[in-house]
VEXPA-404794 format. One line per 5 residues: number of its first residue (from 1); their letters; for each residue y, x, z of N, C-alpha, C. Coordinates in nm, 2 decimals, decimal comma, padded with zeros to 4 digits, always signed. Layout:
NUM	A	Y/X/Z/Y/X/Z/Y/X/Z ~ ... .
//
This chain:
1	MALTQ	+09,95/+11,98/+10,90/+09,81/+11,92/+10,88/+09,76/+11,91/+10,73 ~ +09,65/+11,90/+10,69/+09,64/+11,86/+10,54/+09,49/+11,79/+10,54 ~ +09,55/+11,63/+10,49/+09,46/+11,55/+10,46/+09,32/+11,57/+10,40 ~ +09,23/+11,53/+10,46/+09,13/+11,57/+10,38/+09,07/+11,48/+10,20 ~ +09,03/+11,58/+10,14/+09,02/+11,51/+10,00/+08,97/+11,34/+09,98 .
6	TAEYA	+08,90/+11,30/+10,09/+08,89/+11,22/+10,12/+09,01/+11,09/+10,11 ~ +09,08/+11,09/+10,21/+09,21/+11,06/+10,21/+09,30/+11,00/+10,11 ~ +09,32/+11,15/+10,02/+09,40/+11,16/+09,87/+09,36/+11,08/+09,79 ~ +09,19/+11,10/+09,78/+09,11/+10,97/+09,69/+09,15/+10,87/+09,73 ~ +09,16/+10,80/+09,88/+09,21/+10,68/+09,88/+09,34/+10,64/+09,85 .
11	LRAVV	+09,44/+10,74/+09,83/+09,58/+10,72/+09,84/+09,61/+10,69/+09,72 ~ +09,58/+10,81/+09,62/+09,60/+10,77/+09,46/+09,53/+10,66/+09,42 ~ +09,39/+10,62/+09,49/+09,34/+10,45/+09,43/+09,41/+10,37/+09,45 ~ +09,47/+10,33/+09,62/+09,57/+10,23/+09,62/+09,68/+10,23/+09,53 ~ +09,75/+10,44/+09,51/+09,84/+10,38/+09,43/+09,79/+10,31/+09,30 .
16	WLAQH	+09,72/+10,29/+09,24/+09,67/+10,31/+09,10/+09,68/+10,13/+09,14 ~ +09,63/+10,07/+09,22/+09,57/+09,97/+09,23/+09,72/+09,85/+09,23 ~ +09,77/+09,93/+09,30/+09,89/+09,87/+09,32/+10,03/+09,82/+09,21 ~ +10,00/+09,94/+09,10/+10,03/+09,99/+08,98/+10,03/+09,85/+08,88 ~ +09,87/+09,79/+08,92/+09,80/+09,69/+08,83/+09,79/+09,55/+08,97 .
21	PGEPQ	+09,88/+09,50/+08,94/+09,88/+09,39/+09,07/+09,78/+09,31/+08,97 ~ +09,71/+09,16/+09,03/+09,63/+09,12/+08,96/+09,58/+09,11/+08,90 ~ +09,51/+09,31/+08,80/+09,46/+09,30/+08,75/+09,34/+09,32/+08,78 ~ +09,19/+09,29/+08,80/+09,12/+09,36/+08,81/+09,02/+09,51/+08,76 ~ +09,05/+09,63/+08,82/+09,01/+09,77/+08,78/+08,89/+09,80/+08,79 .
26	PKTQI	+08,80/+09,82/+08,67/+08,65/+09,87/+08,68/+08,69/+09,99/+08,77 ~ +08,55/+10,03/+08,80/+08,53/+10,17/+08,89/+08,58/+10,29/+08,80 ~ +08,55/+10,21/+08,70/+08,53/+10,36/+08,57/+08,71/+10,40/+08,53 ~ +08,77/+10,34/+08,50/+08,88/+10,31/+08,45/+08,93/+10,37/+08,59 ~ +08,92/+10,30/+08,75/+09,00/+10,39/+08,80/+09,02/+10,54/+08,83 .
31	ADATQ	+08,85/+10,57/+08,81/+08,83/+10,74/+08,88/+08,86/+10,79/+08,71 ~ +08,86/+10,75/+08,64/+08,92/+10,83/+08,51/+09,10/+10,87/+08,53 ~ +09,19/+10,75/+08,59/+09,31/+10,71/+08,61/+09,35/+10,85/+08,67 ~ +09,25/+10,83/+08,79/+09,30/+10,89/+08,96/+09,29/+11,04/+08,98 ~ +09,14/+11,03/+08,86/+09,14/+11,20/+08,88/+09,01/+11,24/+08,94 .
36	VPSSY	+08,95/+11,13/+09,09/+08,86/+11,04/+09,12/+08,68/+11,04/+09,09 ~ +08,60/+11,16/+09,10/+08,48/+11,11/+09,02/+08,39/+10,95/+09,07 ~ +08,41/+10,93/+08,97/+08,32/+10,75/+08,98/+08,19/+10,77/+09,08 ~ +08,14/+10,89/+09,10/+08,00/+10,83/+09,18/+08,06/+10,82/+09,39 ~ +08,22/+10,89/+09,40/+08,26/+10,90/+09,53/+08,32/+10,81/+09,54 .
41	LPKVF	+08,40/+10,73/+09,45/+08,44/+10,64/+09,44/+08,41/+10,47/+09,56 ~ +08,24/+10,49/+09,54/+08,24/+10,35/+09,68/+08,30/+10,43/+09,77 ~ +08,21/+10,52/+09,84/+08,24/+10,59/+09,98/+08,45/+10,56/+10,00 ~ +08,51/+10,57/+09,87/+08,64/+10,60/+09,94/+08,68/+10,38/+09,90 ~ +08,63/+10,35/+09,82/+08,65/+10,20/+09,82/+08,53/+10,13/+10,01 .
46	QPLVR	+08,49/+10,15/+10,02/+08,39/+10,10/+10,15/+08,48/+10,03/+10,25 ~ +08,53/+10,20/+10,37/+08,63/+10,17/+10,45/+08,76/+10,06/+10,38 ~ +08,82/+10,08/+10,26/+08,95/+09,98/+10,20/+08,93/+09,85/+10,21 ~ +08,81/+09,81/+10,21/+08,76/+09,65/+10,15/+08,74/+09,62/+10,26 ~ +08,66/+09,64/+10,36/+08,64/+09,64/+10,53/+08,79/+09,64/+10,60 .
51	GGLIT	+08,88/+09,71/+10,58/+09,05/+09,71/+10,63/+09,11/+09,62/+10,57 ~ +09,03/+09,54/+10,47/+09,13/+09,46/+10,39/+09,27/+09,49/+10,28 ~ +09,27/+09,65/+10,29/+09,35/+09,68/+10,17/+09,33/+09,61/+10,05 ~ +09,21/+09,64/+10,00/+09,15/+09,60/+09,92/+09,05/+09,54/+09,90 ~ +09,03/+09,45/+09,72/+08,90/+09,39/+09,74/+08,78/+09,40/+09,61 .
56	GQRGL	+08,67/+09,37/+09,63/+08,63/+09,44/+09,49/+08,48/+09,28/+09,45 ~ +08,49/+09,29/+09,34/+08,40/+09,20/+09,30/+08,28/+09,19/+09,20 ~ +08,23/+09,17/+09,18/+08,09/+09,23/+09,10/+08,07/+09,16/+08,97 ~ +08,00/+09,25/+08,87/+08,02/+09,15/+08,74/+08,10/+09,16/+08,65 ~ +08,12/+09,04/+08,53/+08,21/+09,04/+08,44/+08,30/+09,01/+08,47 .
61	GGGYT	+08,42/+09,06/+08,39/+08,57/+09,06/+08,50/+08,60/+09,11/+08,60 ~ +08,48/+09,15/+08,71/+08,52/+09,21/+08,83/+08,56/+09,32/+08,82 ~ +08,58/+09,41/+08,89/+08,67/+09,53/+08,97/+08,70/+09,56/+09,10 ~ +08,87/+09,59/+09,11/+08,90/+09,61/+09,25/+09,04/+09,62/+09,23 ~ +09,09/+09,48/+09,33/+09,23/+09,50/+09,33/+09,29/+09,49/+09,47 .
66	RVKDP	+09,39/+09,47/+09,49/+09,48/+09,53/+09,63/+09,44/+09,40/+09,71 ~ +09,43/+09,38/+09,86/+09,55/+09,27/+09,91/+09,58/+09,24/+09,93 ~ +09,71/+09,33/+09,98/+09,80/+09,36/+10,02/+09,87/+09,40/+09,94 ~ +10,06/+09,35/+10,00/+10,15/+09,38/+09,91/+10,19/+09,55/+09,91 ~ +10,23/+09,62/+09,80/+10,28/+09,75/+09,82/+10,36/+09,76/+09,96 .
71	EEISM	+10,44/+09,67/+09,97/+10,56/+09,72/+10,08/+10,49/+09,68/+10,21 ~ +10,40/+09,62/+10,26/+10,30/+09,63/+10,34/+10,20/+09,74/+10,40 ~ +10,21/+09,75/+10,26/+10,05/+09,93/+10,36/+10,13/+10,07/+10,36 ~ +10,15/+10,11/+10,46/+10,16/+10,23/+10,46/+10,05/+10,35/+10,38 ~ +10,08/+10,50/+10,39/+09,99/+10,58/+10,37/+09,89/+10,60/+10,45 .
76	LDVVN	+09,99/+10,62/+10,60/+09,90/+10,58/+10,79/+09,80/+10,47/+10,72 ~ +09,77/+10,36/+10,68/+09,75/+10,25/+10,72/+09,57/+10,29/+10,60 ~ +09,61/+10,34/+10,51/+09,54/+10,42/+10,35/+09,40/+10,49/+10,44 ~ +09,51/+10,62/+10,53/+09,46/+10,71/+10,58/+09,35/+10,68/+10,68 ~ +09,43/+10,59/+10,74/+09,32/+10,53/+10,88/+09,19/+10,49/+10,84 .
81	EVDPI	+09,20/+10,42/+10,73/+09,06/+10,30/+10,71/+08,98/+10,37/+10,68 ~ +08,99/+10,54/+10,61/+08,92/+10,66/+10,54/+08,87/+10,78/+10,63 ~ +08,98/+10,80/+10,71/+08,99/+10,94/+10,76/+09,07/+10,93/+10,92 ~ +09,06/+10,87/+11,00/+09,14/+10,86/+11,09/+09,23/+11,02/+11,12 ~ +09,39/+11,02/+11,12/+09,37/+11,16/+11,14/+09,34/+11,16/+11,31 .
86	QRIEA	+09,32/+11,29/+11,38/+09,30/+11,30/+11,48/+09,33/+11,39/+11,54 ~ +09,39/+11,36/+11,70/+09,52/+11,43/+11,80/+09,45/+11,46/+11,86 ~ +09,45/+11,61/+11,90/+09,45/+11,67/+12,03/+09,46/+11,63/+12,14 ~ +09,40/+11,50/+12,23/+09,42/+11,49/+12,35/+09,35/+11,57/+12,48 ~ +09,22/+11,69/+12,44/+09,24/+11,80/+12,57/+09,16/+11,87/+12,48 .
91	CPLDL	+09,11/+12,03/+12,57/+09,18/+12,12/+12,51/+09,01/+12,18/+12,43 ~ +09,02/+12,20/+12,30/+08,92/+12,17/+12,24/+08,85/+12,26/+12,22 ~ +08,90/+12,36/+12,30/+08,76/+12,47/+12,35/+08,68/+12,42/+12,48 ~ +08,68/+12,30/+12,51/+08,62/+12,31/+12,67/+08,67/+12,42/+12,73 ~ +08,76/+12,47/+12,78/+08,81/+12,59/+12,89/+08,82/+12,45/+12,99 .
96	ASHGT	+08,75/+12,50/+13,10/+08,75/+12,32/+13,21/+08,86/+12,39/+13,35 ~ +08,94/+12,47/+13,31/+09,09/+12,52/+13,41/+09,16/+12,45/+13,35 ~ +09,13/+12,40/+13,17/+09,31/+12,32/+13,13/+09,23/+12,17/+13,08 ~ +09,12/+12,14/+13,11/+09,11/+11,99/+13,17/+09,18/+11,86/+13,02 ~ +09,23/+11,77/+13,08/+09,30/+11,70/+12,96/+09,45/+11,79/+12,95 .
101	RLCPL	+09,50/+11,90/+13,04/+09,72/+11,87/+12,99/+09,62/+12,02/+12,84 ~ +09,69/+12,01/+12,77/+09,72/+12,10/+12,69/+09,78/+12,22/+12,72 ~ +09,66/+12,35/+12,66/+09,81/+12,49/+12,62/+09,93/+12,43/+12,54 ~ +10,08/+12,55/+12,53/+10,14/+12,54/+12,44/+10,09/+12,53/+12,32 ~ +09,97/+12,54/+12,28/+09,93/+12,62/+12,14/+09,88/+12,52/+12,14 .
106	HTALN	+09,86/+12,44/+12,16/+09,73/+12,25/+12,15/+09,85/+12,16/+12,15 ~ +09,92/+12,21/+12,26/+10,10/+12,05/+12,26/+10,14/+12,12/+12,10 ~ +10,19/+12,24/+12,05/+10,30/+12,20/+11,96/+10,20/+12,21/+11,85 ~ +10,05/+12,18/+11,82/+09,98/+12,21/+11,74/+09,99/+11,99/+11,72 ~ +09,96/+11,96/+11,81/+09,93/+11,81/+11,88/+10,06/+11,75/+11,86 .
111	QIIVH	+10,19/+11,80/+11,86/+10,29/+11,78/+11,87/+10,37/+11,74/+11,67 ~ +10,28/+11,85/+11,64/+10,32/+11,83/+11,44/+10,16/+11,75/+11,41 ~ +10,10/+11,71/+11,48/+10,02/+11,59/+11,42/+10,08/+11,50/+11,42 ~ +10,14/+11,48/+11,51/+10,21/+11,34/+11,59/+10,32/+11,33/+11,50 ~ +10,39/+11,39/+11,45/+10,51/+11,39/+11,37/+10,46/+11,36/+11,22 .
116	EERKL	+10,35/+11,40/+11,18/+10,32/+11,37/+11,06/+10,26/+11,18/+11,02 ~ +10,21/+11,22/+11,11/+10,15/+11,07/+11,18/+10,24/+10,96/+11,16 ~ +10,32/+11,00/+11,21/+10,44/+10,88/+11,19/+10,52/+10,90/+11,09 ~ +10,58/+10,98/+10,99/+10,62/+10,99/+10,83/+10,49/+10,92/+10,71 ~ +10,39/+10,97/+10,80/+10,27/+10,88/+10,70/+10,30/+10,75/+10,74 .
121	GQTKI	+10,27/+10,72/+10,88/+10,35/+10,55/+10,95/+10,40/+10,44/+10,86 ~ +10,55/+10,56/+10,78/+10,65/+10,53/+10,77/+10,70/+10,50/+10,65 ~ +10,63/+10,57/+10,56/+10,64/+10,60/+10,41/+10,55/+10,43/+10,42 ~ +10,59/+10,37/+10,28/+10,52/+10,30/+10,23/+10,47/+10,29/+10,09 ~ +10,36/+10,23/+10,04/+10,26/+10,22/+09,91/+10,42/+10,23/+09,80 .
126	SEIMR	+10,45/+10,13/+09,79/+10,59/+10,05/+09,70/+10,73/+10,24/+09,69 ~ +10,68/+10,24/+09,80/+10,77/+10,43/+09,78/+10,75/+10,50/+09,67 ~ +10,65/+10,50/+09,73/+10,57/+10,64/+09,64/+10,53/+10,53/+09,48 ~ +10,51/+10,42/+09,46/+10,56/+10,34/+09,33/+10,70/+10,42/+09,28 ~ +10,72/+10,39/+09,30/+10,89/+10,41/+09,27/+10,96/+10,55/+09,31 .
131	GKDRP	+10,96/+10,66/+09,29/+11,04/+10,73/+09,36/+11,12/+10,80/+09,22 ~ +11,23/+10,82/+09,31/+11,34/+10,77/+09,20/+11,40/+10,91/+09,15 ~ +11,41/+10,97/+08,98/+11,43/+11,01/+08,91/+11,26/+11,17/+08,89 ~ +11,19/+11,08/+08,89/+11,02/+11,18/+08,96/+10,93/+11,10/+08,87 ~ +10,82/+11,17/+08,83/+10,73/+11,11/+08,74/+10,66/+10,98/+08,82 .
136	TPLSE	+10,62/+10,88/+08,71/+10,55/+10,76/+08,77/+10,41/+10,83/+08,88 ~ +10,40/+10,82/+08,91/+10,24/+10,90/+09,02/+10,15/+10,86/+08,89 ~ +10,02/+10,94/+08,87/+09,91/+10,85/+08,81/+09,93/+10,85/+08,71 ~ +10,05/+10,93/+08,63/+10,09/+10,87/+08,50/+10,11/+10,95/+08,41 ~ +10,08/+10,97/+08,27/+10,12/+11,10/+08,21/+10,26/+11,09/+08,14 .
141	V	+10,31/+10,96/+08,12/+10,45/+10,84/+08,05/+10,53/+10,86/+08,15 .
//
């Protein structure tokens, strides 16, 4: 299973905001730091604001900040706000003989999706920020 580009952009942005608590971050600064196109950030931020993960303030001194503690936000929370993971619940080929029973191929694929979804749900943003013996996310230093 691969995440969509929008989901990856959202994860980058949330990690960046988590690294700068209480400091409103302008869209251009976030775009530069996360290498997300500035024109695309509103599409990424809109569902994150609606979902209560971040907040946005216009005007002088405005910008985006995170709302929830990084200990409370899982990678799955972020992904599900912008581009929810789709499980396989019925035959994707619409074969009448399969109905809602999945064949072995689609059963295996769905189990992989469930496993990856579970892992994303168990991984908190705070864990991403403190990778032991690894570079700091989104930073050259």
